C-alpha positions as CSV (number, residue, x, y, z in Angstrom):
1,M,-0.3,0.1,-0.1
2,P,1.1,3.8,-1.3
3,A,2.1,6.0,1.7
4,Y,0.9,9.6,0.9
5,E,1.0,12.8,2.8
6,I,-2.0,14.8,3.0
7,C,-1.7,18.5,3.7
8,Y,-4.1,21.7,4.8
9,L,-2.9,25.2,4.0
10,D,-4.6,28.2,5.5
11,E,-5.9,31.3,2.8
12,A,-1.6,32.3,3.1
13,G,-1.0,29.3,1.9
14,A,1.0,28.6,5.7
15,L,0.8,24.9,6.5
16,T,-1.3,24.6,10.0
17,Y,-1.3,20.7,9.4
18,K,-0.1,17.4,7.9
19,F,-0.4,13.3,8.2
20,S,0.5,10.6,7.0
21,A,-1.3,7.7,5.8
22,T,-1.6,4.6,3.5
23,C,-4.2,4.3,1.8
24,D,-4.8,1.8,-0.8
25,D,-4.4,4.2,-4.5
26,D,-4.8,8.1,-5.0
27,Q,-8.6,8.0,-5.6
28,R,-9.0,6.9,-1.4
29,A,-5.9,9.1,-0.5
30,K,-8.2,11.8,-2.2
31,I,-11.4,10.6,-0.1
32,L,-9.0,10.9,3.8
33,A,-7.8,14.0,2.4
34,H,-11.5,15.8,2.7
35,A,-13.0,13.8,5.1
36,M,-10.5,14.8,7.2
37,K,-10.1,18.3,6.1
38,T,-11.2,21.2,8.8
39,P,-13.4,24.5,8.1
40,R,-10.1,26.0,9.3
41,A,-7.9,24.7,5.4
42,K,-8.2,26.7,2.3
43,K,-6.9,24.3,0.2
44,L,-5.7,21.1,0.5
45,E,-2.9,18.6,-0.7
46,V,-2.1,15.1,-1.4
47,W,1.5,14.0,-1.9
48,A,3.2,10.9,-2.8
49,G,6.7,10.9,-2.1
50,E,7.6,14.2,-4.0
51,A,4.1,14.5,-6.3
52,L,1.6,16.3,-5.6
53,I,-0.9,14.0,-7.2
54,Y,-3.7,16.5,-6.1
55,T,-4.8,19.3,-4.7
56,R,-7.9,21.8,-4.2
57,P,-8.3,24.4,-4.8
58,S,-7.0,23.7,-8.0
59,A,-4.4,26.4,-9.2
60,L,-6.5,26.9,-12.8
61,L,-10.4,27.3,-10.0
62,E,-8.0,29.7,-8.9
63,R,-6.9,32.0,-11.9
64,R,-10.2,31.3,-13.3
65,V,-11.8,32.7,-9.6
66,G,-9.8,35.3,-9.4
């Protein structure tokens, strides 16, 4: 099973909380990241080693809104 790091950032992009999890696949890691998100977190990232596999809101969405 792959290991993931799930990170939560505030509105300024500063890391507020991070934890490691072992999940069956990328999709389950994404689901876990959303399930554990607190209302204070403005952005989340899911990392598999050095690879960023998921982020919300996405950079594309931020460009459209901004």
